[in-house]
C-alpha positions in Angstrom: -0.1 0.0 0.0 1.2 3.5 -0.9 1.4 5.7 2.2 2.7 8.9 0.2 -1.0 10.4 0.1 -1.7 10.0 3.7 1.7 11.0 4.8 2.6 13.7 2.6 5.1 16.3 4.3 3.3 19.2 2.9 0.2 18.7 5.0 1.1 20.8 8.0 -2.3 21.1 9.6 -2.9 18.2 12.0 -6.5 18.0 13.1 -5.4 17.1 16.6 -3.2 20.0 17.2 -5.6 22.3 15.5 -8.4 20.9 18.0 -6.1 21.7 21.0 -5.3 25.4 19.3 -9.0 26.2 19.1 -9.5 25.2 22.6 -6.7 26.7 24.2 -6.4 30.1 22.4 -9.7 31.4 23.8 -8.6 30.7 27.3 -5.4 32.3 26.9 -7.0 35.4 25.3 -9.5 35.6 28.2 -6.9 35.2 30.7 -4.7 37.9 29.6 -7.4 40.3 28.3 -9.5 39.9 31.5 -6.4 40.5 33.5 -5.9 43.7 31.8 -9.6 44.8 32.3 -9.5 44.0 36.1 -6.2 45.8 36.5 -7.7 48.7 34.9 -10.9 48.6 37.0 -8.8 48.2 40.2 -6.2 51.0 39.4 -6.7 54.2 41.2 -6.2 56.5 38.4 -8.2 54.2 35.7 -8.8 55.7 32.4 -12.5 55.0 31.5 -11.5 55.5 27.7 -9.0 52.8 27.9 -11.3 50.6 29.6 -13.7 51.0 26.9 -11.4 50.2 24.2 -10.4 46.9 26.4 -14.1 46.0 26.4 -14.4 46.7 22.7 -11.3 44.6 22.1 -12.9 41.8 24.3 -16.2 41.8 22.1 -14.2 41.8 18.8 -12.0 38.8 20.2 -15.3 37.0 20.9 -17.0 37.5 17.6 -13.6 36.6 15.7 -13.2 33.4 17.9 -16.7 32.2 17.2 -16.6 33.2 13.5 -13.2 31.3 12.9 -14.3 28.4 15.0 -17.2 28.0 12.6 -15.1 28.5 9.6 -12.5 26.0 10.8 -15.1 23.5 11.1 -16.2 23.9 7.6 -13.3 24.8 5.7 -11.5 22.3 3.4 -8.2 24.7 3.7 -7.7 25.2 7.5 -4.1 26.3 6.8 -5.4 29.3 4.7 -7.7 30.4 7.5 -4.9 29.9 10.1 -2.8 32.7 8.2 -5.6 35.1 8.8 -6.0 33.9 12.3 -2.3 34.5 13.0 -2.6 38.1 11.3 -5.5 38.9 13.7 -3.6 37.5 16.8 -0.5 39.5 15.8 -2.8 42.8 15.7 -4.7 41.8 18.8 -1.5 41.5 20.9 -0.2 44.7 19.5 -3.4 46.5 20.7 -3.4 44.8 23.9 0.2 45.9 24.5 -0.6 49.5 23.6 -3.5 49.7 25.9 -1.5 48.1 28.9 1.3 50.5 28.6 3.3 50.1 25.4 6.8 49.9 26.5 5.7 49.7 30.1 3.6 46.5 29.1 4.7 43.1 30.3 2.7 41.5 27.6 5.3 41.4 24.6 5.9 37.7 25.4 2.6 37.0 24.0 4.0 37.3 20.5 6.0 34.2 21.4 2.7 32.1 21.6 1.8 33.3 18.1 5.1 32.3 16.8 5.0 29.0 18.2 1.5 28.3 17.1 2.5 29.2 13.6 5.3 26.8 13.5 3.0 23.8 14.5 0.7 24.7 11.6 2.7 26.4 8.8 6.1 26.2 7.2 9.3 27.5 8.5 9.3 30.4 6.1 6.0 31.4 7.4 7.2 31.1 11.1 10.0 33.6 10.3 7.6 35.9 8.4 5.3 36.0 11.7 8.6 36.6 13.8 9.2 39.5 11.4 5.7 40.8 11.6 5.9 40.8 15.4 9.2 42.6 15.4 8.0 45.4 13.1 4.5 45.8 14.9 6.2 45.8 18.3 9.0 48.1 17.2 6.8 50.3 15.2 4.5 50.6 18.2 7.4 51.9 20.4 8.7 54.2 17.9 5.3 55.7 17.3 4.9 56.3 21.1 8.6 57.7 21.2 7.8 60.1 18.5 4.5 61.2 20.3 2.4 59.9 17.3 0.7 57.4 19.8 0.0 58.3 23.4 1.6 56.2 26.2 -1.1 54.5 28.0 0.0 53.7 31.5 -1.3 52.7 34.7 1.8 54.1 36.5 2.7 57.8 36.0 6.4 56.9 36.5 6.8 55.3 33.2 8.8 57.2 30.7 9.8 56.7 27.3 13.5 57.4 26.1 15.7 56.2 23.1 17.8 54.1 25.1 15.0 52.1 26.6 13.1 51.7 23.3 16.4 50.5 21.5 17.1 48.0 24.2 13.6 46.7 24.5 13.3 46.3 20.8 16.5 44.6 20.4 16.0 42.0 23.0 12.3 41.2 21.7 13.4 40.9 18.3 16.3 38.6 19.2 13.8 36.4 21.2 11.3 36.4 18.5 13.9 35.1 16.0 15.4 32.7 18.3 11.9 31.4 19.2 11.1 31.2 15.5 14.2 29.1 14.7 13.8 26.7 17.7 10.0 26.3 17.4 10.2 25.6 13.6 13.0 23.1 14.2 11.1 21.3 16.9 7.9 21.5 15.0 9.5 19.9 12.1 10.9 17.2 14.1 7.6 16.6 15.8 5.8 16.6 12.4 8.1 14.1 10.9 7.9 12.0 13.8 4.2 11.9 13.7 4.4 10.9 10.1 6.7 8.2 11.0 4.5 7.1 13.8 1.5 7.1 11.6 3.2 5.0 8.8 4.4 2.4 11.4 0.8 2.2 13.0 -0.4 1.7 9.3 2.3 -1.1 8.8 1.4 -2.7 12.0 -2.4 -2.3 11.1 -1.6 -4.0 7.8 0.6 -6.8 9.5 -2.3 -7.3 12.2 -4.8 -7.7 9.3 -2.4 -10.0 7.3 -1.8 -12.2 10.3 -5.7 -12.3 11.2 -6.2 -13.5 7.3 -3.4 -16.1 7.8 -5.1 -17.5 11.0 -8.5 -17.5 9.6 -7.4 -19.4 6.5 -5.1 -22.1 8.1 -7.0 -25.4 8.1 -5.5 -26.4 11.5 -7.5 -25.5 14.6 -5.7 -22.9 16.8 -6.9 -22.3 20.4 -5.2 -20.1 23.0 -6.0 -20.5 26.6 -5.1 -18.6 29.6 -3.5 -19.2 33.0 -6.8 -20.7 34.2 -7.0 -23.2 31.5 -9.9 -21.1 29.7 -10.3 -20.6 25.9 -9.7 -17.1 25.1 -9.1 -17.4 21.3 -10.4 -19.6 18.5 -9.8 -19.5 14.8 -11.9 -20.5 11.7 -10.2 -23.9 11.5 -11.1 -24.7 14.9 -14.7 -23.9 14.2 -14.7 -26.0 11.3 -13.3 -29.0 13.1 -15.2 -28.8 16.3 -18.5 -27.2 15.2 -18.2 -24.7 18.0 -18.3 -20.9 17.3 -16.1 -18.6 19.2 -19.1 -17.0 20.8 -20.2 -20.2 22.3 -16.7 -21.6 23.4 -15.1 -18.5 24.6 -14.0 -18.5 28.3 -15.0 -22.2 28.6 -12.5 -24.8 30.1 -10.4 -26.5 27.6 -11.5 -29.8 29.1 -14.8 -29.2 27.5 -13.0 -29.7 24.1 -10.2 -32.1 25.1 -11.2 -34.2 28.4 -7.7 -35.9 28.2 -5.6 -33.1 27.6 -3.3 -32.0 30.2 -2.3 -28.2 29.8 -0.8 -27.2 33.4 2.1 -29.0 35.1 1.7 -27.5 38.6 1.7 -23.6 38.0 3.3 -23.8 34.7 2.0 -24.8 31.1 2.9 -28.3 29.8 4.0 -28.1 26.1 3.5 -31.2 23.8 5.5 -31.3 20.6 3.3 -34.1 19.2 0.4 -35.8 20.8 -2.9 -37.5 20.3 -6.0 -37.0 22.3 -9.9 -37.5 21.7 -12.1 -34.4 20.7 -15.6 -33.8 21.9 -17.3 -32.1 19.1 -20.6 -30.1 19.4 -22.8 -33.0 18.8 -21.2 -34.8 21.6 -19.2 -37.3 19.6 -15.6 -37.9 20.0 -13.0 -37.9 17.2 -9.2 -38.3 17.3 -7.1 -35.3 16.7 -3.4 -34.8 16.7 -2.2 -31.8 18.6 0.9 -29.8 19.6 1.2 -26.9 22.2 3.4 -24.0 22.9 3.6 -21.1 25.0 2.5 -17.4 23.9 4.7 -14.6 25.0 4.4 -11.0 24.8 7.3 -8.6 23.6 8.9 -8.5 26.9 8.9 -12.4 27.4 6.1 -12.6 29.7 4.0 -15.8 29.2 0.3 -14.8 28.0 -1.0 -18.4 27.6 -0.8 -21.5 25.7 -1.3 -22.1 22.1 -2.9 -25.5 21.1 -2.5 -26.5 17.4 -4.7 -29.6 16.3 -5.9 -31.4 13.3 -8.8 -33.9 12.7 -7.3 -37.5 12.3 -10.5 -39.2 11.5 -9.7 -39.4 7.7 -6.1 -40.4 8.6 -7.3 -43.2 10.8 -9.5 -44.5 8.3 -7.0 -44.5 5.6 -4.5 -46.2 8.1 -7.0 -48.9 8.7 -7.6 -49.5 4.9 -3.9 -49.8 4.5 -3.7 -52.5 7.3 -6.4 -54.3 5.6 -4.5 -54.2 2.2 -1.3 -55.3 4.0 -3.3 -58.5 5.4 -4.7 -59.2 2.1 -1.4 -59.0 0.5 0.1 -61.3 3.0 -2.6 -63.8 2.4 -2.2 -63.6 -1.3 1.6 -64.2 -1.1 1.0 -67.2 1.2 -1.4 -68.8 -1.1 1.0 -68.2 -4.1 3.6 -69.9 -1.9 1.7 -72.9 -1.1 0.4 -73.3 -4.8 4.0 -73.4 -5.8 5.0 -76.1 -3.1 1.9 -78.3 -4.1 2.4 -77.8 -7.9 5.9 -79.5 -7.8 4.9 -82.8 -6.2 1.8 -83.1 -8.5 4.0 -82.5 -11.6 6.2 -85.5 -10.5 3.2 -87.6 -9.7 1.6 -86.7 -13.0 4.9 -87.8 -15.0 5.1 -91.1 -13.2 1.5 -92.0 -13.9 2.1 -91.2 -17.6 5.1 -93.5 -17.7 3.1 -96.3 -15.9 0.5 -95.9 -18.5 3.0 -96.5 -21.4 4.7 -99.6 -19.8 4.4 -102.0 -23.0 6.1 -99.5 -25.3 8.9 -99.2 -22.7 9.4 -103.2 -22.7 9.7 -103.2 -26.6 12.1 -100.2 -26.6 14.3 -102.1 -23.9 14.6 -105.2 -26.2 15.6 -103.0 -29.1 18.4 -101.5 -27.0 19.8 -104.9 -26.1 20.2 -105.9 -29.8 22.5 -102.7 -30.4 25.3 -102.8 -27.8 26.8 -99.8 -29.4 23.6 -97.6 -28.6 23.9 -99.0 -24.9 27.6 -97.7 -24.8 26.5 -94.3 -25.8 23.9 -94.4 -22.8 21.0 -93.7 -25.1 19.0 -96.6 -24.1 20.0 -96.4 -20.3 18.8 -92.7 -20.6 15.6 -93.9 -22.1 15.2 -96.6 -19.5 15.7 -94.2 -16.9 
């Protein structure tokens, strides 16, 4: 099976990460925006105009979050929506920093969360684009406040803006933004490829498991796995065909219900058999001979999980064995009959020859007189041979 389609490295938007992002993001916004509102309300010199802007920002964030949540669930390209979401978050953090004091605000670290979230869902190039945008927005805000284009909204009148502080603050934050962009993109890429490798391995293991299941179901031999209590925990299709029992009816029953004479435990340990024979009680209550072997089943750590019993029906083999034995007995009887016939035939042939000689007695006497008249014929042994 080709996994390239499901594991393409260009697919950056993991649904699981997106789900957590959509869940955590509103909580983070509510935490810091609510903290800013509470701090402004409890401040002695609170500015009601600033408080109104914070309320407006909170309302906009609520509407935006609900809108994007609806769009994310229906969109076929969540990465495009996430780019707009990142742009909104950058503007939102900039506005929040402005309303909480600008250079005196302690919320500039919120840019880091945006950069980190972009590294999870988008490419490394876009992560550095987000870091650059954060640096430009933050640096531009401080510059505009320094040149009095924008006012400094502060809860404390002691905060002042000077060039040295602005330069130092911008320098530190820009370095942090790019450093976070580099590290988060590197970690996100490793995490992404680890996820892809894990998915591929899970798919491979799933295919292997399916293949093993297919093999087990198509093996003609019966396979039974029993636990430490001697109860049946697994039953393949071959075992169902041989015994007539389905897994649902035989599950968790004692192995003695199938094999009454088999011994599976030797004390507290499983007893393994390389080759054995035992009667099987089928679903009709009859008994049939089966040959079996047993071995322990272990997990990856080597711990014994149960006992695997492999068995085959020997009924047909027993019938063939009986037929061969009968054929051997018939062959032996045939061989004995042939030997007896041979031993009887030889004496009968001799007797038959003697009887024929006796029946030709007169001719033999005339032939003997002829031989006595011819001594030369006797010397040659012809008559003697004839007489014999």
